[in-house]
C-alpha positions as CSV (number, residue, x, y, z in Angstrom):
1,M,-12.8,18.7,2.9
2,D,-15.6,17.0,0.9
3,Y,-15.6,13.2,0.9
4,R,-13.6,11.7,-1.9
5,K,-14.7,8.3,-3.1
6,R,-12.5,5.4,-2.1
7,F,-12.3,2.5,-4.6
8,I,-12.2,0.0,-1.7
9,E,-15.7,1.1,-0.5
10,S,-17.7,-1.5,-2.6
11,E,-15.5,-4.3,-1.1
12,I,-17.1,-3.8,2.3
13,D,-20.5,-4.8,1.0
14,D,-19.0,-7.7,-0.9
15,L,-17.2,-9.1,2.2
16,F,-20.4,-8.7,4.3
17,E,-22.1,-11.1,2.0
18,I,-19.5,-13.7,3.2
19,F,-18.5,-12.7,6.7
20,P,-20.3,-11.2,9.7
21,I,-17.3,-9.0,10.5
22,V,-15.1,-6.8,8.3
23,S,-11.7,-5.6,9.4
24,L,-10.3,-2.4,7.9
25,T,-6.6,-1.7,8.6
26,G,-4.1,0.7,7.1
27,P,-1.6,3.4,8.0
28,R,-2.5,6.2,10.4
29,Q,-4.3,9.1,8.7
30,S,-5.1,7.0,5.5
31,G,-8.8,7.9,5.9
32,K,-10.2,4.8,7.7
33,S,-12.4,6.6,10.1
34,T,-13.7,8.9,7.4
35,L,-14.5,6.0,5.1
36,I,-16.3,4.1,7.9
37,K,-18.4,7.1,8.9
38,H,-19.3,7.8,5.2
39,Y,-20.2,4.1,4.7
40,I,-22.5,3.8,7.8
41,N,-24.1,7.2,7.3
42,K,-25.4,6.3,3.8
43,K,-27.0,3.1,5.0
44,K,-30.7,2.9,5.7
45,I,-30.2,0.4,8.5
46,P,-28.9,2.2,11.7
47,W,-25.2,1.9,12.6
48,V,-23.4,2.8,15.8
49,Y,-19.8,4.2,15.6
50,I,-17.4,4.1,18.5
51,S,-13.7,4.8,18.8
52,L,-11.5,3.2,21.4
53,D,-9.5,6.4,21.5
54,D,-12.4,7.4,23.8
55,R,-10.9,6.3,27.1
56,E,-14.2,5.9,28.8
57,I,-15.5,3.5,26.2
58,L,-12.2,1.6,26.2
59,L,-12.3,1.2,30.0
60,R,-15.9,0.0,29.9
61,I,-15.0,-2.7,27.3
62,K,-11.9,-3.8,29.2
63,E,-13.8,-4.2,32.5
64,D,-16.4,-6.5,31.0
65,P,-15.9,-7.3,27.3
66,T,-18.5,-10.1,27.4
67,L,-21.2,-7.7,28.7
68,F,-20.3,-5.2,25.9
69,A,-20.4,-7.9,23.2
70,H,-23.8,-9.2,24.4
71,S,-25.2,-5.7,24.5
72,I,-24.7,-5.1,20.8
73,N,-28.2,-4.5,19.4
74,S,-27.4,-2.8,16.1
75,N,-24.7,-2.8,13.4
76,I,-21.6,-1.4,14.9
77,A,-18.2,0.0,13.8
78,I,-15.4,-0.2,16.4
79,D,-12.4,2.1,15.5
80,E,-8.9,1.5,17.0
81,A,-10.2,-2.0,17.9
82,Q,-6.7,-3.3,18.6
83,K,-6.7,-1.4,21.9
84,A,-9.1,-4.0,23.4
85,P,-7.8,-7.4,22.4
86,E,-9.9,-9.0,25.1
87,L,-13.0,-8.0,23.2
88,F,-12.3,-10.3,20.3
89,H,-13.1,-13.6,22.1
90,A,-16.3,-12.1,23.3
91,L,-17.2,-11.1,19.8
92,K,-16.5,-14.6,18.7
93,Q,-19.0,-15.9,21.2
94,V,-21.9,-13.7,20.1
95,V,-21.2,-14.2,16.4
96,D,-21.2,-18.0,16.9
97,R,-24.5,-17.7,18.7
98,G,-26.1,-16.1,15.6
99,L,-25.6,-12.4,16.1
100,K,-27.5,-10.8,13.2
101,H,-25.8,-7.5,13.2
102,K,-22.7,-6.5,11.2
103,I,-19.5,-5.5,12.8
104,I,-16.6,-3.4,11.4
105,L,-13.3,-3.5,13.2
106,S,-10.7,-0.8,12.3
107,G,-7.2,0.0,13.4
108,S,-3.8,1.4,12.4
109,A,-1.7,-1.3,14.1
110,N,-1.9,-4.2,11.7
111,F,0.1,-6.6,13.8
112,L,-2.0,-6.3,16.9
113,L,-5.4,-6.3,15.1
114,L,-4.6,-9.3,12.9
115,K,-3.0,-11.2,15.8
116,S,-6.3,-10.8,17.7
117,I,-8.3,-11.8,14.7
118,T,-6.1,-14.9,14.1
119,E,-6.4,-16.0,17.7
120,S,-10.1,-15.4,18.2
121,L,-12.0,-14.6,15.0
122,A,-10.4,-16.7,12.3
123,G,-12.8,-17.6,9.5
124,R,-15.3,-15.0,10.6
125,V,-13.6,-11.8,9.3
126,G,-13.1,-10.4,5.9
127,L,-9.9,-8.4,5.7
128,L,-9.4,-5.0,3.9
129,E,-6.4,-2.7,3.8
130,L,-6.9,1.0,3.2
131,Q,-3.8,2.8,2.0
132,A,-3.5,6.6,1.5
133,F,-5.2,8.0,-1.6
134,S,-4.2,6.6,-5.0
135,I,-3.5,9.3,-7.5
136,A,-6.9,8.8,-9.1
137,E,-8.7,9.0,-5.7
138,A,-6.8,12.2,-4.8
139,Y,-7.8,14.0,-8.0
140,E,-11.3,12.3,-8.2
141,Y,-10.7,10.5,-11.5
142,K,-12.2,7.2,-12.4
143,S,-9.8,4.3,-11.8
144,N,-8.1,3.1,-15.0
145,S,-7.7,-0.4,-13.4
146,L,-4.5,-1.0,-15.4
147,I,-3.5,-4.2,-13.7
148,H,-7.0,-5.7,-14.4
149,K,-6.6,-4.7,-18.1
150,I,-3.1,-6.0,-18.3
151,I,-3.7,-9.5,-16.8
152,K,-6.9,-10.1,-18.8
153,H,-5.0,-10.0,-22.1
154,H,-2.7,-12.7,-23.5
155,S,-2.0,-10.6,-26.6
156,I,-0.3,-7.2,-26.6
157,K,-2.3,-6.1,-29.6
158,D,-5.6,-6.9,-27.8
159,L,-4.3,-4.9,-24.8
160,Y,-3.3,-2.0,-27.0
161,E,-6.7,-1.9,-28.6
162,T,-8.5,-2.1,-25.2
163,L,-6.5,0.8,-23.9
164,M,-6.9,2.9,-27.0
165,N,-10.7,2.2,-27.1
166,S,-11.2,2.8,-23.3
167,Q,-12.0,6.2,-22.0
168,L,-8.9,6.3,-19.9
169,E,-8.4,9.2,-17.4
170,K,-5.0,10.7,-17.9
171,I,-3.5,12.8,-15.2
172,S,-1.4,15.8,-16.3
173,D,2.4,15.8,-15.7
174,K,2.0,18.8,-13.3
175,K,-0.5,16.9,-11.1
176,L,1.5,13.7,-11.3
177,M,4.7,15.5,-10.0
178,N,2.8,17.3,-7.3
179,F,1.2,14.1,-6.1
180,I,4.6,12.3,-6.0
181,L,6.1,15.2,-4.1
182,Y,3.5,15.2,-1.3
183,G,2.0,11.7,-1.5
184,G,-1.6,10.7,-0.9
185,F,-2.5,11.3,2.8
186,P,-6.0,12.7,2.6
187,K,-5.4,15.6,5.0
188,L,-2.8,17.1,2.7
189,I,-5.3,17.9,0.0
190,E,-6.6,20.9,1.8
191,L,-3.2,22.3,3.1
192,K,-0.8,24.8,1.6
193,P,2.8,23.6,0.8
194,E,4.3,25.1,4.0
195,Q,1.5,23.6,6.0
196,K,2.1,20.2,4.5
197,L,5.7,20.1,5.9
198,K,4.4,20.9,9.4
199,W,1.8,18.2,9.0
200,F,4.4,15.6,8.1
201,D,6.5,16.6,11.1
202,R,3.5,16.1,13.4
203,Y,2.5,12.9,11.7
204,I,5.8,11.3,12.4
205,S,5.8,12.5,16.0
206,T,2.3,11.1,16.6
207,Y,3.2,7.9,14.9
208,I,6.2,7.4,17.2
209,E,4.4,8.6,20.4
210,R,1.1,6.6,19.9
211,D,1.5,3.7,17.5
212,L,4.8,2.5,18.8
213,R,3.5,2.5,22.3
214,D,0.8,0.1,21.1
215,L,3.0,-2.0,18.9
216,S,6.1,-2.7,20.8
217,Q,8.4,-1.8,23.6
218,I,11.2,0.2,22.0
219,G,14.0,0.9,24.4
220,N,15.7,3.5,22.2
221,L,13.5,5.8,20.2
222,D,16.4,7.7,18.8
223,N,17.8,4.5,17.2
224,F,14.4,3.6,15.8
225,Q,14.1,7.1,14.2
226,K,17.5,6.6,12.7
227,V,16.4,3.4,11.0
228,Y,13.0,4.8,10.1
229,K,14.7,7.8,8.3
230,L,17.4,5.7,6.7
231,F,14.9,3.4,5.1
232,A,13.5,6.5,3.3
233,Y,16.9,6.8,1.6
234,Q,16.8,3.1,0.8
235,T,13.4,3.0,-0.8
236,A,13.1,0.9,-4.0
237,Q,16.5,-0.7,-3.3
238,I,17.6,-4.2,-2.3
239,L,17.2,-4.6,1.5
240,N,20.5,-5.1,3.2
241,L,20.1,-5.2,7.0
242,S,23.8,-5.6,7.6
243,N,24.6,-2.3,5.7
244,I,21.9,-0.5,7.6
245,A,23.2,-1.8,10.9
246,S,26.7,-0.7,10.0
247,D,25.6,2.8,8.9
248,T,23.6,3.3,12.1
249,G,25.7,1.4,14.6
250,I,22.7,-0.8,15.5
251,D,22.9,-4.5,15.4
252,S,21.2,-6.4,12.6
253,K,18.7,-8.2,14.8
254,T,17.4,-4.9,16.2
255,V,17.2,-3.4,12.7
256,K,15.2,-6.4,11.6
257,H,12.9,-5.9,14.6
258,Y,12.4,-2.2,13.7
259,L,11.6,-3.2,10.1
260,S,8.9,-5.6,11.3
261,I,7.3,-2.7,13.3
262,L,7.4,-0.4,10.3
263,E,5.7,-3.0,8.1
264,S,3.1,-3.8,10.8
265,S,2.2,-0.1,10.9
266,Y,2.2,0.3,7.1
267,Q,5.1,2.7,7.0
268,C,7.2,0.3,4.8
269,K,6.7,-2.8,2.7
270,T,9.1,-5.4,1.3
271,L,8.8,-6.7,-2.2
272,P,10.0,-10.3,-2.7
273,A,12.3,-11.2,-5.6
274,Y,11.0,-13.5,-8.3
275,F,13.3,-16.4,-9.0
276,S,13.1,-19.7,-10.8
277,K,15.0,-22.8,-9.9
278,Q,16.7,-22.7,-13.3
279,R,18.4,-19.4,-12.6
280,K,20.8,-19.7,-9.7
281,Q,22.5,-16.4,-10.4
282,L,19.4,-14.4,-9.3
283,I,19.2,-12.0,-6.4
284,K,16.8,-13.4,-3.8
285,S,16.9,-10.6,-1.2
286,P,13.7,-8.4,-1.2
287,K,13.5,-4.7,-2.0
288,I,12.2,-2.3,0.5
289,F,9.6,0.4,-0.3
290,Y,8.2,3.3,1.7
291,S,4.4,3.2,1.4
292,D,4.1,6.9,0.6
293,T,6.3,9.1,-1.5
294,G,5.4,12.2,0.6
295,L,7.0,10.6,3.6
296,V,10.1,9.7,1.5
297,N,10.5,13.3,0.3
298,F,9.9,14.7,3.8
299,H,12.6,12.4,5.3
300,Q,15.0,13.3,2.4
301,R,14.2,17.0,2.8
302,N,12.9,17.4,-0.7
303,V,10.7,20.5,-0.1
304,D,9.9,21.2,-3.7
305,L,10.0,19.7,-7.2
306,D,13.5,20.9,-7.9
307,S,15.0,19.2,-4.9
308,M,13.0,16.0,-5.6
309,L,14.1,15.8,-9.2
310,N,17.7,16.9,-8.9
311,R,19.2,15.5,-5.7
312,G,20.0,12.0,-7.1
313,G,17.1,9.9,-5.7
314,W,14.4,10.7,-8.2
315,G,14.5,7.3,-10.0
316,H,13.9,5.5,-6.7
317,I,11.1,7.9,-5.7
318,L,9.4,7.4,-9.0
319,E,9.7,3.7,-8.6
320,T,8.2,4.0,-5.1
321,F,5.2,5.9,-6.5
322,V,4.6,3.2,-9.2
323,Y,4.9,0.4,-6.5
324,S,2.4,2.2,-4.3
325,E,-0.1,2.5,-7.2
326,L,0.3,-1.1,-8.2
327,H,0.0,-2.3,-4.7
328,K,-3.2,-0.3,-4.1
329,E,-4.9,-2.0,-7.0
330,A,-3.4,-5.5,-6.6
331,K,-4.0,-6.0,-2.9
332,D,-7.7,-6.6,-3.1
333,M,-7.9,-8.4,-6.5
334,S,-9.5,-11.8,-6.7
335,P,-8.1,-14.1,-8.0
336,K,-4.9,-12.9,-6.4
337,V,-2.2,-10.9,-8.2
338,D,1.2,-11.1,-6.7
339,L,4.0,-8.5,-7.1
340,Y,7.7,-9.2,-7.4
341,F,10.8,-7.8,-8.9
342,W,13.6,-9.5,-10.8
343,R,17.4,-9.0,-10.6
344,T,20.5,-11.0,-11.6
345,N,23.9,-10.9,-10.0
346,N,25.3,-9.2,-13.1
347,G,22.9,-6.2,-12.7
348,A,20.0,-7.0,-15.1
349,E,16.8,-5.9,-13.4
350,V,13.1,-5.6,-14.0
351,D,11.3,-3.3,-11.6
352,F,8.1,-5.2,-11.1
353,I,6.6,-8.6,-12.1
354,L,2.9,-9.2,-12.0
355,S,2.2,-12.8,-11.3
356,Y,-1.3,-14.0,-12.2
357,G,-2.0,-17.7,-12.5
358,E,0.8,-19.1,-14.6
359,K,1.5,-15.9,-16.4
360,L,4.1,-13.2,-15.7
361,Y,3.9,-9.6,-16.8
362,P,7.2,-7.7,-16.4
363,I,7.0,-3.9,-15.8
364,E,9.8,-1.3,-16.1
365,V,9.6,2.2,-14.9
366,K,11.4,5.0,-16.8
367,A,11.7,8.7,-15.8
368,A,12.3,9.8,-19.4
369,A,9.8,10.7,-22.2
370,I,11.9,9.0,-24.9
371,I,13.0,5.4,-24.4
372,N,16.0,4.0,-26.2
373,S,16.3,0.3,-27.3
374,Y,19.2,-0.4,-25.0
375,E,17.1,0.6,-22.0
376,L,14.8,-2.4,-22.7
377,K,17.6,-5.0,-22.5
378,S,16.7,-6.2,-19.0
379,L,13.1,-6.5,-19.8
380,E,13.9,-8.5,-22.9
381,S,16.3,-10.7,-20.9
382,F,13.6,-11.6,-18.5
383,M,11.1,-12.3,-21.2
384,E,13.5,-14.5,-23.0
385,A,14.4,-16.4,-19.8
386,E,10.7,-17.1,-18.9
387,G,9.5,-17.8,-22.4
388,T,5.9,-18.6,-22.9
389,K,5.0,-17.6,-19.3
390,V,5.4,-13.9,-20.5
391,P,2.7,-12.7,-22.9
392,F,4.3,-9.2,-23.2
393,G,6.2,-6.5,-21.3
394,I,5.1,-3.1,-20.1
395,V,7.0,0.2,-19.7
396,F,5.6,3.0,-17.6
397,Y,7.3,6.2,-18.9
398,R,6.8,10.0,-18.8
399,G,5.7,10.3,-22.4
400,D,2.3,11.3,-23.7
401,R,1.1,8.3,-25.8
402,I,0.5,4.6,-25.5
403,S,3.1,3.2,-27.9
404,F,4.8,0.0,-29.1
405,F,8.5,0.2,-28.0
406,K,9.0,-3.3,-29.5
407,E,6.7,-5.9,-31.0
408,N,6.1,-7.3,-27.5
409,I,6.7,-4.3,-25.3
410,L,4.1,-1.6,-24.8
411,G,4.8,1.9,-23.4
412,I,2.1,3.4,-21.1
413,P,2.3,7.0,-19.8
414,L,2.7,7.3,-16.0
415,G,-0.3,9.6,-16.1
416,Y,-2.6,6.6,-16.7
417,L,-1.7,5.0,-13.4
418,G,-4.3,5.0,-10.7
C-alpha cells in the first residue's frame, strides 16, 4: 500500500523545535511505525530506526541501558519503547548532558510509555497521539479542519460564508458509509470485505495476547473479553459500570479496572459531561466511546451496510464516528479545544460540546437527510441555558448542503467531516 499522508506529521517537526524527544503513541495498527519510517526516510540528516519487538535489541538495552543511551550517535527512533522502561532514565542523563541528536519514542501501550515519561523525562518530551485514519486521510482528501473553522467564528453568518467560500472536500455518502462500517485502520484499505473480518479477528487476538501482557496482569481473559465486547454495544451511551457488572457477573471494581486498560491501549475513550453549577439536574456521568467504528461493527457482528443500518444501533455507531473524527482533530490543537456532551435528568441531550476559551459550541448528530424543528429542541435548550457563551449551534446530518436550520443553528453534511 502506498503511503497516505497523516495530518499529524507536521506536528513532529513543530515539537522538535521545543523538545529533544517526541513521543508517538496510539492504538495497535494505527500506522505509527509506517509514519515514523516515512518521516525519517525523507530527512536529509541520517536517522536510525529500531524496534524493541526485536528481542536481541531489547535484551541488549535491558542489560545496560546507560551504555546504549551513551552510544547514540545519530537521530534515533525507538519503536515499542515501553518495553524497556529502564532506558528512560538513561535517556534523561544523555539529554541533560546536551545530546544533540533527536529521539522519537513510540508505543501502543499508552499507560506504560507515559508512566515512564512522567517519571524520567518530564519536560523533555513532546507528546503526540496517532489514531487510525480519519476519513479524509483514508480517502486522501484535504482536511476540512471543521473544528478550527467553527471556533474561529463568533458569528454564524461569518462561519456560513467561510464554509461556502472554502473549497471543502465532500466525501460521498457511499464512501462515508463504507468507512463507518469498516473504520480507519490503515491495513484495511487494501483488503477485500471477507479479508477485513478475518483481520479484525486477528487484531483482537493479538491485542489480547500481546498488549494485555504488557499492560497488566489479568487473571481471567474470558471476563475481560466479555467486558471488551459489551462496551462495543454501549458505545456513545452513558457509562454505567454497575449495569455492566450486573450483565457480566463481574464486580464493578474489576470492570472499572478493565476500562482503564481499554483506555490505556486506545480501544475506548470516555467523554466527560459538561455541567454548570447553576444546573443541578444535569447528568454528570461520562459517556463511553469505542475509538473505531470498525471494531464496534465487528463486535456487534454487523458484516455489511444492511446489518449496520437496521439492527437498532445505527444512531450510536454514527455518533461514535463523529466523536472519532472530532477527537482526531481536537486532540492536537493549540490552544486546547475540549470535548464534552450535555444531558439533563429529563432526557434533553446535546451530543457534543466544543469548549474553546470561554465559548461553547454545541453539536448534534442526525442520521436523517431532513431535520424537523422538534429535533432541535435539546440544542436550543442548551443554547438558552448557557446564553452568551454560545455563539451558535451545529448539526451534522446526512443531507447534501450547508443550510440554516434556524437563525442560530447551521446544518453541515456529514460528508464534510475529516
